[in-house]
Every structure is written in C-alpha cells, then in structure tokens.
KOLKE-530505 format. One line per 3 residues: number of its first residue (from 1); their letters; for each residue x, y, z of N, C-alpha, C, O. Coordinates in Angstrom, 1 decimal. Example, Ala and Ser with C-alpha at 12.3 -4.5 7.8 and 13.67 -1.06 7.14 Angstrom:
// KOLKE-530505
1 = as = 13.2 -5.7 7.8 12.3 -4.5 7.8 13.2 -3.3 7.8 14.2 -3.3 8.5 ~ 12.8 -2.2 7.1 13.7 -1.1 7.1 12.9 0.0 7.9 13.4 1.1 8.0
***
This chain:
// KOLKE-530505
1 = mkk = -13.5 -68.2 -16.4 -12.3 -67.8 -15.8 -12.0 -66.3 -16.6 -11.8 -65.2 -16.0 ~ -12.0 -66.4 -17.8 -11.9 -65.2 -18.7 -12.7 -64.2 -18.4 -12.3 -63.1 -18.3 ~ -14.2 -64.5 -18.1 -15.1 -63.4 -17.8 -14.8 -62.6 -16.6 -14.9 -61.4 -16.5
4 = ivw = -14.4 -63.5 -15.6 -14.0 -62.9 -14.2 -12.8 -62.1 -14.3 -12.7 -61.0 -13.6 ~ -11.8 -62.4 -15.1 -10.7 -61.5 -15.3 -11.1 -60.2 -16.1 -10.6 -59.1 -15.7 ~ -12.0 -60.3 -17.1 -12.4 -59.1 -17.8 -13.3 -58.3 -16.8 -13.2 -57.1 -16.8
7 = vil = -14.0 -58.8 -15.9 -14.9 -58.1 -15.3 -14.0 -57.3 -14.2 -14.2 -56.1 -14.0 ~ -13.1 -57.9 -13.6 -12.1 -57.5 -12.6 -11.2 -56.3 -13.4 -11.1 -55.2 -12.8 ~ -10.8 -56.5 -14.5 -10.1 -55.3 -15.5 -11.1 -54.2 -15.6 -10.8 -53.1 -15.2
10 = vta = -12.0 -54.4 -16.1 -13.1 -53.4 -16.4 -13.4 -52.4 -15.2 -13.4 -51.2 -15.2 ~ -13.7 -53.3 -13.9 -14.1 -52.7 -12.8 -12.8 -52.0 -12.2 -13.0 -51.0 -11.5 ~ -11.6 -52.4 -12.3 -10.3 -51.7 -12.0 -10.0 -50.5 -12.8 -9.5 -49.6 -12.3
13 = ffi = -10.5 -50.6 -14.1 -10.2 -49.3 -15.0 -11.3 -48.3 -14.6 -10.9 -47.2 -14.4 ~ -12.6 -48.7 -14.2 -13.4 -47.6 -13.8 -13.2 -47.1 -12.3 -13.5 -45.9 -12.1 ~ -12.7 -47.7 -11.4 -12.4 -47.4 -10.2 -10.9 -46.5 -10.2 -10.8 -45.7 -9.4
16 = lyl = -10.1 -46.8 -11.1 -8.9 -46.0 -11.4 -9.4 -44.7 -11.9 -8.9 -43.6 -11.5 ~ -10.3 -44.7 -12.9 -10.8 -43.6 -13.6 -11.5 -42.6 -12.5 -11.3 -41.4 -12.5 ~ -12.3 -43.2 -11.6 -12.9 -42.4 -10.6 -11.9 -41.8 -9.7 -12.2 -40.6 -9.4
19 = fqh = -10.8 -42.4 -9.2 -9.8 -41.9 -8.5 -9.1 -40.6 -9.1 -9.0 -39.6 -8.4 ~ -8.7 -40.8 -10.5 -8.2 -39.9 -11.2 -9.1 -38.6 -11.4 -8.6 -37.5 -11.5 ~ -10.4 -38.8 -11.6 -11.2 -37.8 -11.7 -11.4 -36.9 -10.3 -11.4 -35.7 -10.3
22 = rys = -11.5 -37.7 -9.3 -11.5 -36.9 -7.9 -10.3 -36.1 -7.7 -10.3 -35.1 -7.1 ~ -9.0 -36.8 -8.2 -7.8 -36.0 -8.0 -7.9 -34.8 -8.9 -7.6 -33.7 -8.4 ~ -8.3 -34.9 -10.1 -8.4 -33.8 -11.0 -9.2 -32.6 -10.5 -8.9 -31.4 -10.7
25 = vsc = -10.3 -33.0 -9.9 -11.3 -32.1 -9.3 -10.7 -31.4 -8.2 -10.7 -30.1 -8.1 ~ -10.0 -32.1 -7.2 -9.3 -31.6 -6.1 -8.3 -30.5 -6.7 -8.2 -29.4 -6.2 ~ -7.5 -30.8 -7.5 -6.5 -30.1 -8.1 -7.2 -28.7 -8.6 -6.6 -27.6 -8.3
28 = tqe = -8.2 -28.8 -9.3 -8.9 -27.6 -10.0 -9.4 -26.8 -8.8 -9.3 -25.5 -8.9 ~ -9.8 -27.3 -7.7 -10.4 -26.5 -6.5 -9.1 -25.7 -5.9 -9.1 -24.5 -5.6 ~ -8.2 -26.6 -5.7 -6.8 -26.0 -5.2 -6.3 -24.9 -5.9 -5.8 -23.9 -5.3
31 = lar = -6.3 -24.9 -7.2 -5.8 -23.9 -8.1 -6.8 -22.7 -8.0 -6.4 -21.6 -7.8 ~ -8.1 -22.9 -8.0 -8.9 -21.7 -7.9 -8.6 -21.1 -6.5 -8.5 -19.8 -6.3 ~ -8.6 -21.9 -5.4 -8.3 -21.3 -4.0 -6.9 -20.5 -4.2 -6.8 -19.4 -3.6
34 = lek = -5.9 -21.0 -4.9 -4.6 -20.3 -5.0 -4.8 -18.9 -5.8 -4.2 -17.9 -5.4 ~ -5.6 -19.0 -6.7 -5.8 -17.7 -7.4 -6.5 -16.7 -6.6 -6.2 -15.6 -6.7 ~ -7.4 -17.1 -6.0 -8.2 -16.2 -5.1 -7.1 -15.8 -3.9 -7.2 -14.6 -3.5
37 = qkq = -6.2 -16.6 -3.5 -5.3 -15.9 -2.5 -4.3 -15.2 -3.1 -3.7 -14.4 -2.4 ~ -4.0 -15.4 -4.3 -3.1 -14.5 -5.2 -3.8 -13.1 -5.2 -3.2 -12.1 -4.7 ~ -5.0 -13.1 -5.6 -5.6 -11.8 -5.9 -5.7 -11.1 -4.4 -5.5 -9.9 -4.3
40 = llk = -6.0 -11.8 -3.4 -6.1 -11.0 -2.1 -4.7 -10.7 -1.7 -4.5 -9.6 -1.1 ~ -3.8 -11.4 -1.8 -2.2 -10.7 -1.7 -1.8 -9.5 -2.4 -1.2 -8.6 -2.0 ~ -2.3 -9.7 -3.8 -2.0 -8.4 -4.5 -2.7 -7.2 -4.2 -2.2 -6.1 -4.4
43 = eei = -4.0 -7.4 -3.5 -4.7 -6.2 -3.1 -4.1 -5.7 -1.8 -4.1 -4.5 -1.5 ~ -3.4 -6.7 -0.9 -3.0 -6.3 0.2 -1.6 -5.6 -0.1 -1.2 -4.7 0.7 ~ -0.9 -5.9 -1.0 0.4 -5.4 -1.4 0.0 -4.0 -1.8 0.6 -3.0 -1.3
46 = tgl = -1.1 -3.9 -2.8 -1.4 -2.4 -3.1 -1.7 -1.6 -2.1 -1.3 -0.4 -2.1 ~ -2.5 -2.1 -1.1 -2.7 -1.2 0.2 -1.6 -0.8 1.0 -1.6 0.2 1.7 ~ -0.6 -1.6 1.0 0.6 -1.6 1.9 1.4 -0.4 1.2 1.9 0.5 1.8
49 = esn = 1.3 -0.5 -0.3 2.2 0.6 -1.0 1.5 1.9 -0.8 2.2 2.9 -0.7 ~ 0.3 2.0 -0.8 -0.4 3.2 -0.6 -0.2 3.8 0.8 -0.1 5.0 0.9 ~ -0.1 2.9 1.8 0.2 3.3 3.1 1.6 3.9 3.3 1.9 4.8 4.1
52 = ran = 2.6 3.0 2.6 4.0 3.6 2.5 4.0 5.0 2.0 4.6 5.9 2.6 ~ 3.4 5.1 0.7 3.4 6.5 0.2 2.8 7.6 1.0 3.3 8.7 1.1 ~ 1.8 7.2 1.7 1.1 8.4 2.7 2.1 8.6 3.8 2.2 9.7 4.2
55 = tyl = 2.9 7.5 4.3 3.7 7.7 5.4 4.8 8.7 4.8 5.0 9.9 5.3 ~ 5.5 8.3 3.7 6.5 9.2 3.2 5.9 10.7 2.9 6.7 11.6 3.1 ~ 4.7 10.8 2.5 4.0 12.2 2.2 4.0 12.9 3.5 4.4 14.0 3.7
58 = fsn = 3.6 12.1 4.5 3.5 12.9 5.8 4.7 13.3 6.5 4.7 14.3 7.2 ~ 5.8 12.6 6.3 7.1 12.9 6.7 7.7 14.2 5.9 8.5 15.0 6.3 ~ 7.2 14.0 4.6 7.8 15.2 3.8 7.0 16.5 4.1 7.5 17.6 4.2
61 = led = 5.7 16.2 4.4 4.9 17.4 4.8 5.4 18.2 6.1 5.6 19.4 6.2 ~ 5.7 17.1 7.1 6.2 17.5 8.3 7.7 18.4 8.2 7.9 19.5 8.7 ~ 8.6 17.9 7.4 9.8 18.5 7.1 9.6 19.8 6.4 10.2 20.8 6.8
64 = taq = 8.7 19.8 5.5 8.4 21.1 4.8 7.7 22.2 5.7 7.9 23.4 5.4 ~ 7.0 21.8 6.6 6.4 22.6 7.6 7.3 23.2 8.6 7.1 24.4 9.0 ~ 8.4 22.4 8.9 9.4 22.8 9.7 10.2 23.8 9.0 10.6 24.8 9.6
67 = qln = 10.6 23.7 7.6 11.2 24.6 6.8 10.6 25.9 6.6 11.3 26.9 6.4 ~ 9.4 25.9 6.7 8.5 27.2 6.6 8.2 27.7 7.8 7.4 28.6 7.8 ~ 8.7 27.3 9.0 8.6 27.7 10.3 7.0 27.8 10.7 6.5 28.7 11.2
70 = lrf = 6.4 26.7 10.3 5.0 26.4 10.7 4.9 25.7 12.1 5.7 24.7 12.3 ~ 4.0 26.0 12.9 4.0 25.6 14.2 2.7 25.2 14.6 1.7 25.7 14.1 ~ 2.6 24.1 15.5 1.2 23.5 15.8 0.9 24.5 17.0 1.8 24.9 17.8
73 = psk = -0.4 25.0 17.2 -0.6 25.8 18.6 -0.6 24.6 19.8 -0.7 23.4 19.5 ~ -0.5 25.1 20.8 -0.5 24.5 22.1 -1.7 23.9 22.3 -2.6 24.5 21.9 ~ -1.9 22.7 22.8 -3.0 21.9 23.1 -3.9 22.7 24.2 -3.4 23.2 25.2
76 = akn = -5.2 22.7 23.9 -6.0 23.2 24.8 -6.1 22.4 26.3 -6.1 21.2 26.3 ~ -6.2 23.0 27.2 -6.1 22.3 28.6 -7.7 21.6 28.8 -7.8 20.6 29.6 ~ -8.6 22.3 28.1 -9.9 21.6 28.2 -10.1 20.5 27.2 -10.0 20.7 26.0
79 = sen = -10.4 19.2 27.8 -10.3 18.2 26.7 -11.8 18.0 26.1 -12.1 17.2 25.3 ~ -12.6 18.7 26.7 -14.0 18.7 26.0 -14.0 19.5 24.7 -15.0 19.3 24.0 ~ -13.1 20.4 24.3 -12.9 21.0 23.2 -12.2 20.3 22.1 -11.0 20.1 22.0
82 = nqp = -13.3 19.7 21.3 -12.7 18.8 20.3 -12.7 19.5 18.9 -13.1 18.9 17.8 ~ -12.1 20.6 18.9 -12.0 21.2 17.5 -10.7 20.7 16.9 -9.8 20.2 17.6 ~ -10.6 20.6 15.5 -9.4 20.3 14.9 -8.3 21.2 15.0 -8.5 22.4 15.0
85 = tqi = -7.2 20.8 15.2 -6.0 21.6 15.4 -5.7 22.3 14.0 -5.7 21.7 12.9 ~ -5.4 23.6 14.1 -4.9 24.2 12.8 -3.6 24.7 12.8 -3.2 25.2 13.9 ~ -2.9 24.6 11.9 -1.5 25.1 11.8 -1.2 26.5 11.4 -1.6 26.9 10.3
88 = tkt = -0.6 27.3 12.3 -0.4 28.6 12.0 0.8 29.1 11.5 1.8 28.4 12.0 ~ 1.2 30.0 10.6 2.2 30.3 10.2 2.8 31.7 11.0 2.1 32.6 11.2 ~ 4.0 31.6 11.3 4.7 32.7 11.9 5.2 33.7 10.8 5.7 33.3 9.8
91 = tip = 5.0 34.9 11.1 5.4 35.8 10.1 6.9 36.2 10.2 7.4 36.4 11.2 ~ 7.5 36.2 9.0 8.8 36.5 8.9 9.1 37.6 7.8 8.9 37.4 6.6 ~ 9.6 38.8 8.5 9.9 39.9 7.7 10.9 39.4 6.2 11.9 38.8 6.3
94 = vkq = 10.3 39.9 5.1 11.2 39.5 3.9 11.7 40.8 3.3 10.9 41.7 3.0 ~ 12.9 40.8 3.1 13.5 41.9 2.4 13.1 42.0 0.7 13.3 41.1 -0.2 ~ 12.5 43.1 0.4 12.3 43.3 -1.0 13.3 43.8 -1.7 13.9 44.8 -1.3
97 = svn = 13.6 43.3 -2.8 14.6 43.9 -3.7 14.2 43.9 -5.1 13.3 43.1 -5.4 ~ 14.7 44.8 -6.0 14.3 45.0 -7.3 14.5 43.8 -8.2 13.7 43.6 -9.2 ~ 15.4 43.0 -7.9 15.8 41.8 -8.7 15.1 40.4 -8.3 15.6 39.4 -8.5
100 = tkp = 14.1 40.5 -7.7 13.5 39.3 -7.0 12.8 38.7 -8.2 12.2 39.3 -9.0 ~ 12.7 37.3 -8.2 11.9 36.6 -9.2 10.4 36.4 -8.6 10.1 36.4 -7.4 ~ 9.6 36.3 -9.7 8.1 36.1 -9.1 8.0 34.6 -8.5 8.9 33.8 -8.8
103 = dsa = 7.1 34.4 -7.7 7.0 33.3 -6.9 6.9 31.9 -7.8 7.4 30.8 -7.4 ~ 6.3 32.0 -9.1 6.3 30.9 -10.1 7.6 30.5 -10.4 7.8 29.3 -10.7 ~ 8.8 31.4 -10.4 10.0 31.1 -11.0 10.9 30.5 -10.0 11.9 29.9 -10.3
106 = kvn = 10.4 30.6 -8.6 11.1 29.9 -7.6 11.3 28.6 -7.7 10.4 28.0 -8.1 ~ 12.3 27.9 -7.3 12.5 26.5 -7.3 12.6 26.0 -6.1 13.6 26.4 -5.4 ~ 11.8 25.1 -5.5 11.8 24.5 -4.2 12.9 23.3 -4.2 12.7 22.2 -4.8
109 = kip = 14.0 23.5 -3.6 15.0 22.5 -3.4 14.7 21.3 -2.2 14.3 21.6 -1.1 ~ 14.8 20.2 -2.7 14.6 19.1 -1.6 15.8 18.8 -0.9 16.8 18.4 -1.6 ~ 15.7 18.8 0.5 16.8 18.5 1.3 17.4 17.1 1.0 16.7 16.3 0.5
112 = psi = 18.7 16.7 1.3 19.1 15.4 0.9 18.5 14.4 1.8 18.5 13.2 1.4 ~ 18.1 14.7 3.0 17.5 13.7 3.9 16.2 13.3 3.4 15.9 12.1 3.5 ~ 15.5 14.2 2.7 14.0 13.8 2.2 14.3 13.1 0.8 13.8 12.0 0.6
115 = sak = 15.3 13.7 0.0 15.4 12.9 -1.2 15.9 11.4 -1.2 15.7 10.5 -2.0 ~ 16.7 11.3 0.0 17.2 9.8 0.3 15.9 9.0 0.8 15.8 7.9 0.3 ~ 15.0 9.4 1.5 13.7 8.9 1.8 12.9 8.3 0.7 12.4 7.2 0.6
118 = ine = 12.9 9.4 -0.3 12.1 9.2 -1.5 12.7 8.1 -2.5 11.9 7.4 -3.1 ~ 14.1 8.0 -2.5 14.7 7.1 -3.3 14.8 5.6 -2.7 15.2 4.7 -3.4 ~ 14.3 5.5 -1.5 14.4 4.1 -0.9 13.4 3.2 -1.4 13.3 2.0 -0.9
***
C-alpha cells in the first residue's frame, strides 16, 4: 500500500511540474508577444507625432504664404496637363529709407493664432 501511495505522489508531483512548466512557457510567450506589441505601438506613436508635426508645419506655411501675399495660380482647364503647381509672388512696392535694417536683422514675428497652435 505504501508503494502505491509513493507512486501516486511522485506521479502527481511530475504532473504538477509539467502543468507549471507549460504555464511558465505560455507566460513567457505572452510576455514576448506583449513586448513586440509595445514596440509596434511605439513606432505607431512616433509616426503619428511626425504626421502631427507635418500638419502643423503645413498650416504654418499656409499662414506665412498668406502673410507674404503668395497666391496659387488658377488651375488649368486642361486636365491632361499634369505639371506641378508653382506658387507665384505678387510684387509689392517697398519704400526705401536710409534707416532700414538689413534682411538678417529683421525679426519675423509669429502671429498669436499660429503660436497657440504650436503650443498645443
């Protein structure tokens, strides 16, 4: 009778060990999967941040173009003409005075609407 109890105990020990080992392996695999998912989400966040920066950059360029009186030429009526659109600058007469600063000394001020967008 003692031999049967010992055999059952030893067998139960090995069966429990196998269940614990299988659980440990599944936890390790789950951890590796979660680490991979974490890395993919970090890459997605980085991509979204660059898209956000590009979006703000484009809106800043559009506002700057409006301040400089830059205009897009009217679209060609012929849709076969697939040339890229170029921005043209309208000429504005500028008064020359003796006390003007050189271009490098001029400071570009950012309008409050744009600075609010940047700070968001």
